[in-house]
C-alpha positions in Angstrom: -0.1 0.1 0.0 1.2 3.5 -1.0 0.4 5.4 2.2 0.9 8.9 0.6 -1.1 8.0 -2.5 -4.2 6.9 0.0 -3.9 9.9 2.1 -4.2 12.1 -1.1 -7.3 9.9 -2.4 -8.8 10.4 0.8 -8.2 14.0 0.7 -9.4 14.5 -2.8 -12.9 12.6 -1.6 -13.4 14.8 1.1 -12.5 17.9 -0.8 -15.0 17.0 -3.7 -17.8 16.2 -1.6 -21.1 18.1 -0.6 -22.0 15.1 1.9 -22.2 16.7 5.3 -22.7 13.6 6.9 -19.7 12.3 5.6 -17.7 15.4 7.0 -19.3 14.7 10.1 -18.4 11.1 10.2 -14.6 11.9 9.4 -14.5 14.6 11.8 -16.2 12.2 14.7 -13.9 9.3 13.9 -10.7 11.5 13.9 -11.7 13.2 17.2 -12.7 9.8 18.7 -9.5 7.7 17.7 -7.2 6.9 20.8 -3.4 5.9 20.1 -3.1 2.4 21.1 -0.7 1.7 23.8 1.1 -0.7 21.5 1.8 2.0 18.8 3.6 4.1 21.8 6.1 1.3 22.3 9.9 1.2 20.9 10.3 -1.7 18.2 12.2 -3.5 20.9 9.1 -3.4 23.3 6.9 -4.4 20.5 9.0 -7.2 19.5 9.1 -8.6 23.3 5.3 -8.3 23.5 4.8 -10.3 20.2 7.4 -12.7 21.4 5.1 -13.2 24.5 2.1 -13.6 22.7 3.6 -16.1 20.4 4.8 -18.1 23.4 1.5 -17.9 25.1 -0.3 -19.0 21.8 2.2 -22.2 21.8 1.4 -23.1 25.4 4.8 -22.1 26.8 3.4 -20.3 30.0 3.7 -20.9 33.7 0.9 -20.8 36.2 0.4 -18.2 38.8 1.7 -20.3 41.6 5.0 -21.2 39.8 5.6 -17.5 39.0 5.4 -16.8 42.6 7.6 -19.7 43.4 10.1 -18.4 41.1 9.8 -14.8 41.8 9.1 -15.1 45.4 12.8 -15.6 46.5 13.1 -11.7 45.3 10.3 -10.6 47.6 7.7 -10.5 44.9 4.5 -12.0 45.8 
């Protein structure tokens, strides 16, 4: 996907329309849009999160009790 071309197409559509409801919809969408926390992470942090999700999807997890045993020795309970 050519992002610049897509943006230009969207702008052209908005600029050429007389459809007030479309303008209201676009305005509402843009004002309500929230940045996803994942997008605010560094590339390294995103990689780590995705790796953790992949591990969980593959069943590579530990129970809460196992985690408490493992990290309890550092005073984390």
